[in-house]
BABA-584475 format. One record per residue (C-alpha): residue in one letter; z, x, y. Coordinates in Angstrom, 3 decimals, always signed. Example, Ala and Ser with C-alpha at 12.3 -4.5 7.8 and 13.67 -1.06 7.14 Angstrom:
2
<pt><res>A</res><Z>+7.800</Z><X>+12.300</X><Y>-4.500</Y></pt>
<pt><res>S</res><Z>+7.140</Z><X>+13.670</X><Y>-1.060</Y></pt>
END
This chain:
265
<pt><res>M</res><Z>-0.059</Z><X>+0.191</X><Y>+0.043</Y></pt>
<pt><res>S</res><Z>-0.651</Z><X>+1.175</X><Y>+3.542</Y></pt>
<pt><res>D</res><Z>+2.322</Z><X>+1.429</X><Y>+6.017</Y></pt>
<pt><res>T</res><Z>+1.064</Z><X>-0.637</X><Y>+8.763</Y></pt>
<pt><res>S</res><Z>-0.006</Z><X>-4.279</X><Y>+9.368</Y></pt>
<pt><res>T</res><Z>-2.200</Z><X>-5.574</X><Y>+12.383</Y></pt>
<pt><res>E</res><Z>-4.939</Z><X>-7.992</X><Y>+12.884</Y></pt>
<pt><res>L</res><Z>-8.666</Z><X>-6.781</X><Y>+12.466</Y></pt>
<pt><res>D</res><Z>-9.777</Z><X>-5.768</X><Y>+16.087</Y></pt>
<pt><res>T</res><Z>-13.218</Z><X>-7.031</X><Y>+16.207</Y></pt>
<pt><res>T</res><Z>-13.508</Z><X>-6.731</X><Y>+20.025</Y></pt>
<pt><res>R</res><Z>-14.363</Z><X>-2.826</X><Y>+20.097</Y></pt>
<pt><res>P</res><Z>-16.698</Z><X>-1.244</X><Y>+17.650</Y></pt>
<pt><res>G</res><Z>-14.827</Z><X>+0.447</X><Y>+14.905</Y></pt>
<pt><res>L</res><Z>-16.466</Z><X>+3.744</X><Y>+13.309</Y></pt>
<pt><res>A</res><Z>-15.905</Z><X>+2.401</X><Y>+9.893</Y></pt>
<pt><res>R</res><Z>-17.703</Z><X>-0.780</X><Y>+10.299</Y></pt>
<pt><res>M</res><Z>-20.336</Z><X>+0.582</X><Y>+12.078</Y></pt>
<pt><res>Y</res><Z>-20.981</Z><X>+2.909</X><Y>+8.935</Y></pt>
<pt><res>D</res><Z>-20.704</Z><X>-0.097</X><Y>+6.812</Y></pt>
<pt><res>Y</res><Z>-23.556</Z><X>-1.918</X><Y>+8.854</Y></pt>
<pt><res>L</res><Z>-25.462</Z><X>+1.399</X><Y>+8.689</Y></pt>
<pt><res>L</res><Z>-25.066</Z><X>+1.533</X><Y>+5.001</Y></pt>
<pt><res>G</res><Z>-26.007</Z><X>-2.296</X><Y>+4.547</Y></pt>
<pt><res>G</res><Z>-22.925</Z><X>-3.804</X><Y>+4.239</Y></pt>
<pt><res>T</res><Z>-21.120</Z><X>-7.045</X><Y>+5.364</Y></pt>
<pt><res>E</res><Z>-17.704</Z><X>-5.694</X><Y>+6.583</Y></pt>
<pt><res>N</res><Z>-18.944</Z><X>-5.505</X><Y>+10.269</Y></pt>
<pt><res>H</res><Z>-19.207</Z><X>-7.352</X><Y>+13.417</Y></pt>
<pt><res>P</res><Z>-21.672</Z><X>-7.953</X><Y>+16.204</Y></pt>
<pt><res>V</res><Z>-19.614</Z><X>-5.392</X><Y>+18.314</Y></pt>
<pt><res>D</res><Z>-20.262</Z><X>-2.896</X><Y>+15.692</Y></pt>
<pt><res>R</res><Z>-24.071</Z><X>-3.558</X><Y>+15.256</Y></pt>
<pt><res>A</res><Z>-24.655</Z><X>-3.364</X><Y>+18.929</Y></pt>
<pt><res>L</res><Z>-23.700</Z><X>+0.223</X><Y>+19.266</Y></pt>
<pt><res>V</res><Z>-25.589</Z><X>+1.286</X><Y>+15.912</Y></pt>
<pt><res>D</res><Z>-28.699</Z><X>-0.735</X><Y>+17.221</Y></pt>
<pt><res>E</res><Z>-28.598</Z><X>+1.035</X><Y>+20.622</Y></pt>
<pt><res>I</res><Z>-28.753</Z><X>+4.321</X><Y>+19.083</Y></pt>
<pt><res>A</res><Z>-31.244</Z><X>+3.316</X><Y>+16.605</Y></pt>
<pt><res>V</res><Z>-33.584</Z><X>+2.326</X><Y>+19.444</Y></pt>
<pt><res>T</res><Z>-34.027</Z><X>+6.273</X><Y>+19.926</Y></pt>
<pt><res>D</res><Z>-33.720</Z><X>+7.129</X><Y>+16.145</Y></pt>
<pt><res>P</res><Z>-34.676</Z><X>+4.144</X><Y>+14.024</Y></pt>
<pt><res>G</res><Z>-33.980</Z><X>+6.611</X><Y>+11.055</Y></pt>
<pt><res>V</res><Z>-30.383</Z><X>+6.476</X><Y>+11.874</Y></pt>
<pt><res>F</res><Z>-29.841</Z><X>+3.863</X><Y>+8.963</Y></pt>
<pt><res>A</res><Z>-31.737</Z><X>+6.310</X><Y>+6.436</Y></pt>
<pt><res>A</res><Z>-29.360</Z><X>+9.216</X><Y>+7.840</Y></pt>
<pt><res>A</res><Z>-26.196</Z><X>+7.290</X><Y>+6.830</Y></pt>
<pt><res>R</res><Z>-27.905</Z><X>+6.305</X><Y>+3.483</Y></pt>
<pt><res>A</res><Z>-28.722</Z><X>+9.938</X><Y>+2.796</Y></pt>
<pt><res>N</res><Z>-25.019</Z><X>+10.956</X><Y>+3.881</Y></pt>
<pt><res>R</res><Z>-23.554</Z><X>+8.412</X><Y>+1.264</Y></pt>
<pt><res>D</res><Z>-26.059</Z><X>+9.634</X><Y>-1.449</Y></pt>
<pt><res>F</res><Z>-24.659</Z><X>+13.072</X><Y>-0.748</Y></pt>
<pt><res>L</res><Z>-21.181</Z><X>+11.819</X><Y>-1.291</Y></pt>
<pt><res>I</res><Z>-22.156</Z><X>+10.185</X><Y>-4.588</Y></pt>
<pt><res>R</res><Z>-23.849</Z><X>+13.239</X><Y>-5.921</Y></pt>
<pt><res>A</res><Z>-20.978</Z><X>+15.240</X><Y>-4.762</Y></pt>
<pt><res>V</res><Z>-18.441</Z><X>+13.261</X><Y>-6.360</Y></pt>
<pt><res>T</res><Z>-20.416</Z><X>+12.898</X><Y>-9.505</Y></pt>
<pt><res>Y</res><Z>-20.610</Z><X>+16.835</X><Y>-10.047</Y></pt>
<pt><res>L</res><Z>-17.018</Z><X>+17.275</X><Y>-9.213</Y></pt>
<pt><res>T</res><Z>-16.066</Z><X>+14.701</X><Y>-11.754</Y></pt>
<pt><res>E</res><Z>-18.688</Z><X>+15.294</X><Y>-14.526</Y></pt>
<pt><res>E</res><Z>-19.255</Z><X>+19.113</X><Y>-14.350</Y></pt>
<pt><res>V</res><Z>-16.347</Z><X>+20.396</X><Y>-12.754</Y></pt>
<pt><res>G</res><Z>-13.769</Z><X>+18.149</X><Y>-14.158</Y></pt>
<pt><res>I</res><Z>-11.742</Z><X>+17.089</X><Y>-10.957</Y></pt>
<pt><res>R</res><Z>-9.975</Z><X>+14.078</X><Y>-11.276</Y></pt>
<pt><res>Q</res><Z>-7.932</Z><X>+13.511</X><Y>-7.929</Y></pt>
<pt><res>F</res><Z>-9.825</Z><X>+12.859</X><Y>-4.676</Y></pt>
<pt><res>L</res><Z>-8.350</Z><X>+13.176</X><Y>-0.982</Y></pt>
<pt><res>D</res><Z>-10.816</Z><X>+11.170</X><Y>+1.191</Y></pt>
<pt><res>I</res><Z>-9.950</Z><X>+11.606</X><Y>+4.682</Y></pt>
<pt><res>G</res><Z>-11.749</Z><X>+9.751</X><Y>+7.414</Y></pt>
<pt><res>S</res><Z>-12.859</Z><X>+7.319</X><Y>+4.513</Y></pt>
<pt><res>G</res><Z>-13.642</Z><X>+4.246</X><Y>+6.438</Y></pt>
<pt><res>L</res><Z>-14.032</Z><X>+0.903</X><Y>+4.425</Y></pt>
<pt><res>P</res><Z>-14.352</Z><X>+1.766</X><Y>+0.572</Y></pt>
<pt><res>T</res><Z>-17.135</Z><X>-1.038</X><Y>+0.206</Y></pt>
<pt><res>Q</res><Z>-20.442</Z><X>+0.636</X><Y>-0.206</Y></pt>
<pt><res>D</res><Z>-20.680</Z><X>+2.990</X><Y>-3.349</Y></pt>
<pt><res>N</res><Z>-16.912</Z><X>+4.169</X><Y>-3.065</Y></pt>
<pt><res>V</res><Z>-15.402</Z><X>+7.508</X><Y>-4.110</Y></pt>
<pt><res>H</res><Z>-13.308</Z><X>+5.564</X><Y>-6.749</Y></pt>
<pt><res>A</res><Z>-16.178</Z><X>+3.507</X><Y>-8.403</Y></pt>
<pt><res>V</res><Z>-18.140</Z><X>+6.766</X><Y>-8.685</Y></pt>
<pt><res>A</res><Z>-15.320</Z><X>+8.867</X><Y>-10.098</Y></pt>
<pt><res>R</res><Z>-14.061</Z><X>+6.152</X><Y>-12.574</Y></pt>
<pt><res>A</res><Z>-17.418</Z><X>+5.608</X><Y>-14.037</Y></pt>
<pt><res>I</res><Z>-17.088</Z><X>+8.930</X><Y>-15.563</Y></pt>
<pt><res>D</res><Z>-13.453</Z><X>+9.083</X><Y>-15.933</Y></pt>
<pt><res>P</res><Z>-11.225</Z><X>+5.744</X><Y>-15.457</Y></pt>
<pt><res>S</res><Z>-8.234</Z><X>+7.848</X><Y>-14.926</Y></pt>
<pt><res>A</res><Z>-9.437</Z><X>+9.484</X><Y>-11.483</Y></pt>
<pt><res>R</res><Z>-7.173</Z><X>+9.031</X><Y>-8.764</Y></pt>
<pt><res>V</res><Z>-8.077</Z><X>+8.521</X><Y>-5.073</Y></pt>
<pt><res>V</res><Z>-6.259</Z><X>+8.511</X><Y>-1.600</Y></pt>
<pt><res>Y</res><Z>-8.238</Z><X>+7.180</X><Y>+1.129</Y></pt>
<pt><res>V</res><Z>-7.122</Z><X>+8.081</X><Y>+4.465</Y></pt>
<pt><res>D</res><Z>-8.051</Z><X>+6.531</X><Y>+7.845</Y></pt>
<pt><res>N</res><Z>-6.704</Z><X>+6.604</X><Y>+11.505</Y></pt>
<pt><res>D</res><Z>-7.763</Z><X>+3.041</X><Y>+12.227</Y></pt>
<pt><res>P</res><Z>-4.811</Z><X>+0.795</X><Y>+11.374</Y></pt>
<pt><res>T</res><Z>-7.042</Z><X>-2.195</X><Y>+11.309</Y></pt>
<pt><res>V</res><Z>-9.418</Z><X>-0.167</X><Y>+8.821</Y></pt>
<pt><res>A</res><Z>-6.332</Z><X>+0.892</X><Y>+6.753</Y></pt>
<pt><res>V</res><Z>-5.309</Z><X>-2.741</X><Y>+6.235</Y></pt>
<pt><res>H</res><Z>-8.559</Z><X>-4.054</X><Y>+5.453</Y></pt>
<pt><res>A</res><Z>-9.360</Z><X>-1.294</X><Y>+2.896</Y></pt>
<pt><res>E</res><Z>-6.071</Z><X>-1.982</X><Y>+1.460</Y></pt>
<pt><res>S</res><Z>-7.026</Z><X>-5.524</X><Y>+0.587</Y></pt>
<pt><res>L</res><Z>-10.523</Z><X>-4.337</X><Y>-0.759</Y></pt>
<pt><res>V</res><Z>-8.340</Z><X>-1.932</X><Y>-3.416</Y></pt>
<pt><res>Q</res><Z>-5.480</Z><X>-4.035</X><Y>-4.047</Y></pt>
<pt><res>G</res><Z>-4.007</Z><X>-4.048</X><Y>-7.423</Y></pt>
<pt><res>Q</res><Z>-6.014</Z><X>-1.047</X><Y>-8.699</Y></pt>
<pt><res>D</res><Z>-3.522</Z><X>+1.596</X><Y>-10.052</Y></pt>
<pt><res>G</res><Z>-4.345</Z><X>+5.206</X><Y>-9.142</Y></pt>
<pt><res>I</res><Z>-5.960</Z><X>+4.172</X><Y>-5.848</Y></pt>
<pt><res>A</res><Z>-4.062</Z><X>+4.131</X><Y>-2.376</Y></pt>
<pt><res>V</res><Z>-5.026</Z><X>+3.636</X><Y>+1.310</Y></pt>
<pt><res>I</res><Z>-2.956</Z><X>+5.050</X><Y>+3.890</Y></pt>
<pt><res>L</res><Z>-3.040</Z><X>+5.527</X><Y>+7.781</Y></pt>
<pt><res>G</res><Z>-3.512</Z><X>+8.976</X><Y>+8.618</Y></pt>
<pt><res>D</res><Z>-5.278</Z><X>+11.131</X><Y>+11.054</Y></pt>
<pt><res>L</res><Z>-7.326</Z><X>+14.548</X><Y>+10.582</Y></pt>
<pt><res>G</res><Z>-5.738</Z><X>+15.741</X><Y>+13.698</Y></pt>
<pt><res>S</res><Z>-2.067</Z><X>+15.654</X><Y>+12.047</Y></pt>
<pt><res>P</res><Z>-2.957</Z><X>+17.102</X><Y>+8.673</Y></pt>
<pt><res>Q</res><Z>+0.696</Z><X>+17.684</X><Y>+7.890</Y></pt>
<pt><res>S</res><Z>+1.415</Z><X>+14.099</X><Y>+8.055</Y></pt>
<pt><res>V</res><Z>-1.220</Z><X>+13.395</X><Y>+5.559</Y></pt>
<pt><res>L</res><Z>-0.235</Z><X>+15.879</X><Y>+2.900</Y></pt>
<pt><res>D</res><Z>+3.370</Z><X>+14.635</X><Y>+3.468</Y></pt>
<pt><res>H</res><Z>+2.824</Z><X>+11.046</X><Y>+3.000</Y></pt>
<pt><res>P</res><Z>+4.811</Z><X>+9.475</X><Y>+0.041</Y></pt>
<pt><res>R</res><Z>+1.604</Z><X>+7.767</X><Y>-1.479</Y></pt>
<pt><res>V</res><Z>-0.192</Z><X>+11.279</X><Y>-1.218</Y></pt>
<pt><res>R</res><Z>+2.864</Z><X>+12.972</X><Y>-2.968</Y></pt>
<pt><res>E</res><Z>+2.844</Z><X>+10.170</X><Y>-5.580</Y></pt>
<pt><res>L</res><Z>-0.547</Z><X>+10.137</X><Y>-6.774</Y></pt>
<pt><res>I</res><Z>-2.108</Z><X>+13.914</X><Y>-5.914</Y></pt>
<pt><res>D</res><Z>-0.635</Z><X>+16.515</X><Y>-7.920</Y></pt>
<pt><res>F</res><Z>-0.866</Z><X>+19.642</X><Y>-5.979</Y></pt>
<pt><res>E</res><Z>-0.634</Z><X>+22.004</X><Y>-8.956</Y></pt>
<pt><res>Q</res><Z>-4.037</Z><X>+20.570</X><Y>-10.319</Y></pt>
<pt><res>P</res><Z>-7.503</Z><X>+20.912</X><Y>-8.557</Y></pt>
<pt><res>V</res><Z>-8.021</Z><X>+18.368</X><Y>-5.848</Y></pt>
<pt><res>A</res><Z>-11.411</Z><X>+17.253</X><Y>-4.055</Y></pt>
<pt><res>L</res><Z>-10.791</Z><X>+17.157</X><Y>-0.454</Y></pt>
<pt><res>L</res><Z>-13.598</Z><X>+14.931</X><Y>+1.096</Y></pt>
<pt><res>L</res><Z>-14.451</Z><X>+15.157</X><Y>+4.814</Y></pt>
<pt><res>V</res><Z>-17.557</Z><X>+13.429</X><Y>+4.850</Y></pt>
<pt><res>A</res><Z>-18.950</Z><X>+12.284</X><Y>+8.420</Y></pt>
<pt><res>V</res><Z>-15.537</Z><X>+12.780</X><Y>+10.076</Y></pt>
<pt><res>L</res><Z>-15.319</Z><X>+16.092</X><Y>+11.532</Y></pt>
<pt><res>H</res><Z>-17.617</Z><X>+15.400</X><Y>+14.551</Y></pt>
<pt><res>F</res><Z>-15.057</Z><X>+12.886</X><Y>+15.910</Y></pt>
<pt><res>V</res><Z>-12.495</Z><X>+15.456</X><Y>+16.226</Y></pt>
<pt><res>P</res><Z>-12.903</Z><X>+17.446</X><Y>+19.448</Y></pt>
<pt><res>D</res><Z>-12.930</Z><X>+21.308</X><Y>+19.518</Y></pt>
<pt><res>G</res><Z>-9.553</Z><X>+21.180</X><Y>+21.683</Y></pt>
<pt><res>K</res><Z>-7.859</Z><X>+19.594</X><Y>+18.730</Y></pt>
<pt><res>D</res><Z>-8.772</Z><X>+22.916</X><Y>+16.736</Y></pt>
<pt><res>P</res><Z>-10.568</Z><X>+20.912</X><Y>+13.720</Y></pt>
<pt><res>W</res><Z>-11.029</Z><X>+24.284</X><Y>+12.125</Y></pt>
<pt><res>A</res><Z>-7.201</Z><X>+24.949</X><Y>+11.811</Y></pt>
<pt><res>A</res><Z>-6.491</Z><X>+21.318</X><Y>+10.288</Y></pt>
<pt><res>V</res><Z>-9.247</Z><X>+21.948</X><Y>+7.539</Y></pt>
<pt><res>R</res><Z>-7.635</Z><X>+25.467</X><Y>+6.808</Y></pt>
<pt><res>L</res><Z>-4.019</Z><X>+23.731</X><Y>+6.843</Y></pt>
<pt><res>L</res><Z>-5.209</Z><X>+21.045</X><Y>+4.173</Y></pt>
<pt><res>L</res><Z>-6.851</Z><X>+23.770</X><Y>+1.945</Y></pt>
<pt><res>D</res><Z>-3.878</Z><X>+26.152</X><Y>+2.229</Y></pt>
<pt><res>A</res><Z>-1.924</Z><X>+23.297</X><Y>+0.451</Y></pt>
<pt><res>L</res><Z>-4.516</Z><X>+22.914</X><Y>-2.551</Y></pt>
<pt><res>P</res><Z>-4.468</Z><X>+25.031</X><Y>-5.424</Y></pt>
<pt><res>A</res><Z>-7.330</Z><X>+27.365</X><Y>-6.554</Y></pt>
<pt><res>G</res><Z>-10.005</Z><X>+25.516</X><Y>-8.280</Y></pt>
<pt><res>S</res><Z>-9.975</Z><X>+22.614</X><Y>-5.274</Y></pt>
<pt><res>H</res><Z>-13.309</Z><X>+21.944</X><Y>-3.559</Y></pt>
<pt><res>L</res><Z>-14.009</Z><X>+20.692</X><Y>-0.175</Y></pt>
<pt><res>V</res><Z>-16.934</Z><X>+18.365</X><Y>+0.342</Y></pt>
<pt><res>L</res><Z>-18.121</Z><X>+18.499</X><Y>+3.922</Y></pt>
<pt><res>S</res><Z>-20.973</Z><X>+16.709</X><Y>+6.173</Y></pt>
<pt><res>H</res><Z>-21.311</Z><X>+16.930</X><Y>+9.540</Y></pt>
<pt><res>V</res><Z>-23.929</Z><X>+15.551</X><Y>+12.369</Y></pt>
<pt><res>S</res><Z>-25.466</Z><X>+17.946</X><Y>+14.597</Y></pt>
<pt><res>L</res><Z>-27.479</Z><X>+17.058</X><Y>+17.568</Y></pt>
<pt><res>A</res><Z>-27.308</Z><X>+20.645</X><Y>+18.644</Y></pt>
<pt><res>E</res><Z>-31.083</Z><X>+21.210</X><Y>+19.319</Y></pt>
<pt><res>L</res><Z>-31.644</Z><X>+17.551</X><Y>+19.641</Y></pt>
<pt><res>D</res><Z>-31.444</Z><X>+17.012</X><Y>+23.644</Y></pt>
<pt><res>D</res><Z>-32.839</Z><X>+13.380</X><Y>+24.152</Y></pt>
<pt><res>L</res><Z>-31.110</Z><X>+11.777</X><Y>+20.943</Y></pt>
<pt><res>A</res><Z>-27.767</Z><X>+13.810</X><Y>+21.823</Y></pt>
<pt><res>A</res><Z>-27.774</Z><X>+12.160</X><Y>+25.663</Y></pt>
<pt><res>T</res><Z>-28.397</Z><X>+8.762</X><Y>+24.284</Y></pt>
<pt><res>T</res><Z>-26.037</Z><X>+9.105</X><Y>+21.673</Y></pt>
<pt><res>D</res><Z>-23.245</Z><X>+10.603</X><Y>+23.639</Y></pt>
<pt><res>R</res><Z>-23.686</Z><X>+7.707</X><Y>+26.451</Y></pt>
<pt><res>A</res><Z>-23.451</Z><X>+5.170</X><Y>+23.762</Y></pt>
<pt><res>F</res><Z>-20.361</Z><X>+6.482</X><Y>+22.635</Y></pt>
<pt><res>E</res><Z>-18.914</Z><X>+7.051</X><Y>+25.815</Y></pt>
<pt><res>K</res><Z>-19.385</Z><X>+3.516</X><Y>+27.381</Y></pt>
<pt><res>R</res><Z>-17.274</Z><X>+2.477</X><Y>+24.166</Y></pt>
<pt><res>S</res><Z>-14.620</Z><X>+5.099</X><Y>+24.822</Y></pt>
<pt><res>I</res><Z>-15.374</Z><X>+6.841</X><Y>+21.469</Y></pt>
<pt><res>E</res><Z>-15.329</Z><X>+10.563</X><Y>+21.654</Y></pt>
<pt><res>L</res><Z>-18.146</Z><X>+12.130</X><Y>+19.476</Y></pt>
<pt><res>N</res><Z>-18.637</Z><X>+16.011</X><Y>+18.902</Y></pt>
<pt><res>A</res><Z>-21.810</Z><X>+16.097</X><Y>+17.401</Y></pt>
<pt><res>N</res><Z>-23.399</Z><X>+19.109</X><Y>+19.523</Y></pt>
<pt><res>R</res><Z>-21.918</Z><X>+21.575</X><Y>+16.921</Y></pt>
<pt><res>S</res><Z>-24.434</Z><X>+24.341</X><Y>+15.559</Y></pt>
<pt><res>K</res><Z>-24.934</Z><X>+24.802</X><Y>+11.864</Y></pt>
<pt><res>T</res><Z>-23.024</Z><X>+28.171</X><Y>+12.438</Y></pt>
<pt><res>Q</res><Z>-20.245</Z><X>+26.366</X><Y>+13.879</Y></pt>
<pt><res>I</res><Z>-20.041</Z><X>+23.740</X><Y>+11.311</Y></pt>
<pt><res>G</res><Z>-20.240</Z><X>+26.582</X><Y>+8.726</Y></pt>
<pt><res>H</res><Z>-17.037</Z><X>+28.103</X><Y>+9.734</Y></pt>
<pt><res>F</res><Z>-15.327</Z><X>+25.171</X><Y>+8.331</Y></pt>
<pt><res>L</res><Z>-16.021</Z><X>+26.607</X><Y>+5.066</Y></pt>
<pt><res>D</res><Z>-14.875</Z><X>+30.177</X><Y>+5.889</Y></pt>
<pt><res>G</res><Z>-12.992</Z><X>+31.707</X><Y>+2.888</Y></pt>
<pt><res>L</res><Z>-14.189</Z><X>+29.500</X><Y>+0.450</Y></pt>
<pt><res>E</res><Z>-16.995</Z><X>+29.982</X><Y>-2.268</Y></pt>
<pt><res>L</res><Z>-19.993</Z><X>+27.879</X><Y>-0.878</Y></pt>
<pt><res>L</res><Z>-21.766</Z><X>+26.448</X><Y>-3.942</Y></pt>
<pt><res>P</res><Z>-25.635</Z><X>+26.127</X><Y>-4.288</Y></pt>
<pt><res>P</res><Z>-27.891</Z><X>+25.119</X><Y>-2.443</Y></pt>
<pt><res>G</res><Z>-25.537</Z><X>+26.005</X><Y>+0.366</Y></pt>
<pt><res>L</res><Z>-24.855</Z><X>+24.323</X><Y>+3.663</Y></pt>
<pt><res>V</res><Z>-28.006</Z><X>+22.352</X><Y>+3.793</Y></pt>
<pt><res>E</res><Z>-29.287</Z><X>+18.833</X><Y>+5.219</Y></pt>
<pt><res>T</res><Z>-27.779</Z><X>+16.050</X><Y>+3.120</Y></pt>
<pt><res>T</res><Z>-31.044</Z><X>+15.336</X><Y>+1.505</Y></pt>
<pt><res>E</res><Z>-31.540</Z><X>+18.978</X><Y>+0.080</Y></pt>
<pt><res>W</res><Z>-28.032</Z><X>+19.028</X><Y>-1.565</Y></pt>
<pt><res>R</res><Z>-28.644</Z><X>+18.910</X><Y>-5.422</Y></pt>
<pt><res>A</res><Z>-31.526</Z><X>+16.350</X><Y>-4.759</Y></pt>
<pt><res>G</res><Z>-33.111</Z><X>+17.352</X><Y>-8.148</Y></pt>
<pt><res>E</res><Z>-36.580</Z><X>+16.436</X><Y>-8.651</Y></pt>
<pt><res>V</res><Z>-36.654</Z><X>+14.519</X><Y>-5.279</Y></pt>
<pt><res>A</res><Z>-38.562</Z><X>+16.424</X><Y>-2.754</Y></pt>
<pt><res>P</res><Z>-36.233</Z><X>+17.038</X><Y>+0.104</Y></pt>
<pt><res>R</res><Z>-37.281</Z><X>+15.560</X><Y>+3.550</Y></pt>
<pt><res>R</res><Z>-35.767</Z><X>+14.812</X><Y>+6.947</Y></pt>
<pt><res>V</res><Z>-35.097</Z><X>+11.133</X><Y>+7.032</Y></pt>
<pt><res>S</res><Z>-34.439</Z><X>+10.638</X><Y>+11.027</Y></pt>
<pt><res>E</res><Z>-34.350</Z><X>+13.003</X><Y>+14.140</Y></pt>
<pt><res>M</res><Z>-30.484</Z><X>+13.208</X><Y>+13.355</Y></pt>
<pt><res>V</res><Z>-29.500</Z><X>+16.024</X><Y>+11.258</Y></pt>
<pt><res>I</res><Z>-26.620</Z><X>+15.789</X><Y>+9.175</Y></pt>
<pt><res>Y</res><Z>-25.300</Z><X>+19.174</X><Y>+7.411</Y></pt>
<pt><res>A</res><Z>-23.589</Z><X>+18.957</X><Y>+3.841</Y></pt>
<pt><res>G</res><Z>-22.031</Z><X>+21.146</X><Y>+1.485</Y></pt>
<pt><res>V</res><Z>-19.340</Z><X>+21.623</X><Y>-1.071</Y></pt>
<pt><res>A</res><Z>-17.359</Z><X>+24.724</X><Y>-1.624</Y></pt>
<pt><res>R</res><Z>-14.591</Z><X>+25.973</X><Y>-4.272</Y></pt>
<pt><res>K</res><Z>-11.322</Z><X>+27.258</X><Y>-3.405</Y></pt>
<pt><res>N</res><Z>-10.829</Z><X>+30.551</X><Y>-5.433</Y></pt>
END
């Protein structure tokens, strides 16, 4: 159970509900769709980019469960577990897999809890990547995650919402320091560093709604989140290129989303 209760706020756009809309879900509202549609005027491929990001997550979770043998997942900035969620993917391979979803939006945490209610080994908690120690110390995290065994830390499409001033690199290091050898970091991050027009449009759209976006980090800056880890093949690449198999990698939108999986040795 989460540790908060509140009514779902439908007066302001919510990142989790926007992502749900991008993925074709129904857990969203007109205010969420309006912001997405505003960005889509400049980049109609934003829907395909979101789908490619979710497909990367599915492939990464499948790989870690099936080939690496990881059975516990800490998903920070998870949003609503509605579309091809982590526990569904992992438990299709091993029903004993455990997942803790973490989101910093109280309304999302409450709503997400209702979506997973009654499923043992799955929890939704209110927490923030900007306060990583409080996430690690949360009773439900301590209850479900065995820090003596490898953990998959999922930071998928969340770090670009943490400003440089809050030092997200330090937050990631603190989280990784708490995990044992054999743990893996799964990361994806939007980069508009070389897309001036789209960056300007996107920044304006988010600023109007008082949502902070930090999508101007370069690939090199994003790569620093993986410092000290063993970056697995094919490296830090666009989402469509990560273990894509026989599918020919292709850019699905103007937006660039880099993705990678790395092991802690």
